[in-house]
C-alpha positions as CSV (number, residue, x, y, z in Angstrom):
1,M,-16.2,-24.5,-2.1
2,S,-17.7,-24.1,1.4
3,W,-16.6,-21.6,4.0
4,T,-15.3,-24.5,6.2
5,E,-13.0,-25.6,3.3
6,M,-11.9,-22.1,2.6
7,Q,-10.9,-21.2,6.2
8,P,-7.7,-23.2,6.5
9,L,-6.6,-22.1,3.0
10,L,-7.2,-18.5,3.7
11,Y,-5.5,-18.7,7.1
12,D,-2.3,-20.4,5.8
13,N,-2.0,-18.2,2.8
14,T,-2.7,-15.0,4.7
15,L,0.2,-15.9,7.0
16,D,2.4,-16.5,3.9
17,T,1.5,-13.0,2.6
18,L,2.2,-11.4,5.9
19,F,5.6,-13.2,6.1
20,M,6.6,-12.0,2.6
21,V,5.5,-8.4,3.2
22,W,7.0,-8.1,6.7
23,W,10.5,-9.4,5.7
24,A,10.6,-7.5,2.4
25,A,9.6,-4.3,4.1
26,F,12.2,-4.9,6.9
27,Y,15.0,-5.2,4.4
28,A,13.7,-2.3,2.3
29,V,13.8,0.0,5.3
30,L,17.1,-1.4,6.6
31,I,18.9,-0.8,3.3
32,G,16.7,1.9,1.7
33,I,17.2,4.5,4.5
34,P,21.0,4.6,4.1
35,V,20.7,4.6,0.3
36,G,18.2,7.5,0.5
37,V,20.3,9.4,3.0
38,L,23.4,9.0,0.8
39,L,21.5,10.2,-2.3
40,H,20.4,13.3,-0.4
41,L,23.9,14.0,1.1
42,T,25.7,13.7,-2.2
43,D,23.3,15.8,-4.2
44,R,24.4,19.2,-5.6
45,G,24.8,21.8,-2.8
46,A,24.4,19.1,-0.1
47,M,26.9,18.5,2.8
48,L,28.8,15.7,1.1
49,Q,28.3,16.9,-2.5
50,N,29.7,14.3,-4.9
51,V,28.2,14.3,-8.4
52,V,29.8,11.0,-9.4
53,V,28.6,9.0,-6.4
54,N,25.2,10.6,-6.7
55,K,24.8,9.9,-10.4
56,V,26.0,6.3,-10.1
57,L,23.9,5.5,-7.1
58,G,20.9,7.3,-8.7
59,A,21.3,5.3,-11.9
60,I,21.4,2.0,-9.9
61,V,18.2,3.0,-8.1
62,N,16.5,4.1,-11.3
63,I,17.4,0.8,-13.0
64,G,16.0,-1.1,-10.0
65,R,12.7,0.9,-10.1
66,S,12.3,0.4,-13.9
67,F,12.1,-3.4,-13.9
68,P,8.6,-4.8,-14.1
69,F,8.2,-7.0,-11.0
70,L,7.2,-10.1,-12.9
71,I,10.4,-9.9,-15.0
72,L,12.4,-9.1,-11.9
73,I,11.3,-12.4,-10.2
74,V,12.5,-14.4,-13.2
75,V,15.8,-12.6,-13.6
76,L,16.6,-13.0,-9.9
77,I,15.9,-16.8,-9.8
78,P,19.6,-17.8,-9.7
79,F,20.4,-15.0,-7.2
80,T,17.4,-16.0,-5.0
81,R,18.5,-19.6,-5.0
82,L,22.0,-18.6,-4.0
83,I,20.8,-16.5,-1.1
84,V,18.0,-18.6,0.4
85,G,18.3,-21.9,-1.3
86,V,14.9,-21.9,-3.0
87,S,13.3,-19.8,-5.7
88,I,9.7,-20.5,-5.0
89,G,7.4,-20.3,-2.0
90,P,7.2,-17.4,0.5
91,T,10.9,-17.5,1.4
92,G,11.9,-17.4,-2.2
93,A,9.6,-14.5,-2.9
94,V,11.1,-12.3,-0.1
95,V,14.3,-11.7,-2.2
96,P,12.8,-10.2,-5.3
97,L,10.2,-8.4,-3.2
98,A,12.9,-6.7,-1.1
99,I,15.1,-5.9,-4.1
100,A,12.0,-4.3,-5.8
101,A,11.2,-2.3,-2.7
102,I,14.6,-1.0,-1.8
103,P,15.1,1.5,-4.7
104,F,11.4,2.5,-4.4
105,F,11.7,3.3,-0.7
106,A,15.1,4.9,-1.1
107,R,13.7,7.5,-3.5
108,L,10.9,8.2,-1.0
109,V,13.5,8.7,1.8
110,E,15.4,11.1,-0.4
111,A,12.2,13.1,-1.1
112,A,11.4,13.2,2.6
113,L,14.8,14.5,3.5
114,R,14.5,17.3,0.9
115,E,11.4,18.6,2.7
116,V,13.3,19.3,5.9
117,D,13.6,23.0,6.7
118,H,17.1,24.0,5.5
119,G,17.2,26.6,8.3
120,L,17.3,23.9,10.9
121,V,20.3,22.3,9.1
122,E,22.1,25.6,9.0
123,A,21.3,26.1,12.7
124,A,22.8,22.7,13.6
125,Q,25.9,23.5,11.4
126,A,26.3,26.9,13.2
127,M,26.4,24.9,16.5
128,G,29.3,22.9,15.2
129,G,27.3,19.7,14.3
130,G,29.0,17.3,11.9
131,T,27.4,15.6,9.0
132,W,26.2,12.5,10.8
133,T,25.1,14.5,13.9
134,I,22.9,16.5,11.5
135,V,21.6,13.4,9.9
136,F,20.6,11.7,13.1
137,K,19.7,14.7,15.2
138,V,18.0,16.9,12.6
139,L,17.3,15.3,9.2
140,L,15.8,11.9,10.3
141,P,13.8,13.2,13.3
142,Q,12.4,16.1,11.2
143,A,11.5,13.8,8.3
144,L,10.1,11.1,10.5
145,P,6.4,11.7,9.7
146,A,7.2,11.6,5.9
147,L,9.4,8.5,6.5
148,V,6.5,6.7,8.2
149,A,4.3,7.7,5.3
150,A,6.9,6.3,2.9
151,V,7.0,3.0,4.9
152,T,3.2,2.8,4.6
153,T,3.3,3.4,0.9
154,T,6.0,0.8,0.5
155,V,4.1,-1.9,2.5
156,I,1.0,-1.3,0.4
157,T,3.0,-1.6,-2.7
158,L,4.5,-4.9,-1.4
159,I,1.1,-6.3,-0.7
160,G,0.3,-5.8,-4.4
161,Y,3.6,-7.3,-5.4
162,S,3.2,-10.3,-3.2
163,A,0.0,-11.1,-5.0
164,I,1.9,-11.1,-8.3
165,A,4.6,-13.3,-6.7
166,G,2.0,-15.7,-5.5
167,A,0.7,-16.2,-9.1
168,V,4.1,-17.5,-10.2
169,G,4.8,-19.8,-7.3
170,G,5.5,-17.4,-4.4
171,G,2.7,-18.6,-2.2
172,G,0.3,-16.3,-0.3
173,L,-3.1,-14.9,-1.2
174,G,-2.0,-14.4,-4.8
175,N,-1.2,-18.0,-5.2
176,L,-4.5,-19.0,-3.6
177,A,-6.5,-16.7,-6.0
178,Y,-4.7,-18.0,-9.0
179,T,-4.6,-21.7,-8.2
180,Y,-8.1,-22.0,-6.8
181,G,-10.0,-18.9,-7.9
182,Y,-8.7,-18.8,-11.5
183,Q,-7.7,-22.3,-12.5
184,Q,-10.4,-24.1,-10.6
185,Y,-13.1,-21.5,-11.2
186,E,-13.8,-21.0,-7.4
187,T,-15.3,-17.5,-7.8
188,S,-16.3,-17.2,-4.2
189,L,-12.7,-17.9,-3.1
190,M,-11.4,-15.4,-5.6
191,I,-13.8,-12.7,-4.3
192,T,-12.9,-13.5,-0.7
193,T,-9.2,-13.2,-1.5
194,V,-9.7,-9.8,-3.2
195,V,-11.7,-8.5,-0.2
196,E,-9.0,-9.7,2.2
197,L,-6.3,-7.9,0.2
198,I,-8.4,-4.7,0.2
199,L,-8.8,-5.0,4.0
200,L,-5.1,-5.5,4.5
201,V,-4.3,-2.4,2.4
202,T,-6.9,-0.4,4.3
203,V,-5.7,-1.4,7.7
204,V,-2.1,-0.6,6.8
205,Q,-3.1,2.8,5.4
206,L,-5.2,3.7,8.4
207,L,-2.4,2.7,10.9
208,G,0.2,4.6,8.8
209,D,-2.0,7.7,8.7
210,L,-2.6,7.6,12.5
211,V,1.1,7.3,13.2
212,V,1.9,10.2,10.8
213,R,-0.6,12.5,12.4
214,R,0.7,11.8,15.9
215,L,4.3,12.3,14.8
216,A,3.5,15.5,12.9
217,G,1.7,16.9,15.9
218,R,4.4,16.1,18.5
219,G,7.8,15.0,17.3
220,G,8.4,17.5,14.6
221,R,7.8,20.6,16.6
222,S,9.7,19.4,19.7
223,S,12.7,18.5,17.6
224,A,12.6,21.9,15.9
225,R,12.5,23.6,19.3
226,R,15.5,21.6,20.5
227,V,17.6,22.6,17.6
228,L,16.6,26.3,17.6
229,G,16.8,26.4,21.4
230,G,20.4,25.1,21.3
231,T,21.3,27.7,18.6
232,R,20.0,30.5,20.8
233,R,21.9,29.3,23.8
234,A,25.1,29.1,21.7
235,R,24.6,32.7,20.5
236,T,23.9,34.1,24.0
237,E,27.0,32.3,25.4
238,E,29.4,33.8,22.7
239,P,29.5,37.4,24.3
240,A,30.2,36.0,27.7
241,V,33.1,33.9,26.4
242,A,34.5,36.9,24.5
243,T,34.2,39.1,27.7
244,S,36.1,36.5,29.8
245,E,38.9,36.2,27.2
246,A,39.3,40.0,27.1
247,A,39.5,40.1,30.9
């Protein structure tokens, strides 16, 4: 197959891959962050400690992570048809891709929140901050570099999953490699597809690393200063309040 013949195939299937990965990553982040936050908050010793909720939610997440993706696609065919009306093509592949990515990303979110300095949480609690104030003002801002790294890892994983989905009718570069590269012995097309997937992964990793470095150098420290600065102001105001009450 000549390069002229390959170009339109590569272009269309690259767009299909980007479509699948984008929407699956979007839903993974949209649902995975609340799930990961809830896993963290209901853990032992956490602000909303609830062993039952934590164990049940953790079991569901673990079951979702344990399914081999190829089997998951097949198992979800009726559900995928119910949700989007089709079970094949890029649109049909988004559903199993998202469901595979949500528990994976949720665990990464939970791990990122565990790394937040507990002293900052205690400082926010001493200032009278409620649970959700602490989540949105302390935990998520402090964990932002780790969360971006988690998104990067999830997107890279989804690129690999999308290739598997393509081999079973999901479209994209995986479908191109399987249909033309494997079944029709187009070795040059197969190699080109593999190189393109490697480039996609490399670009995503480089962009993710760049954002993480910038956030780690700026956002984390400024957020910590805001929390600790507010704590110091609250403490210095206490004696003045006590003196005025005594007067």
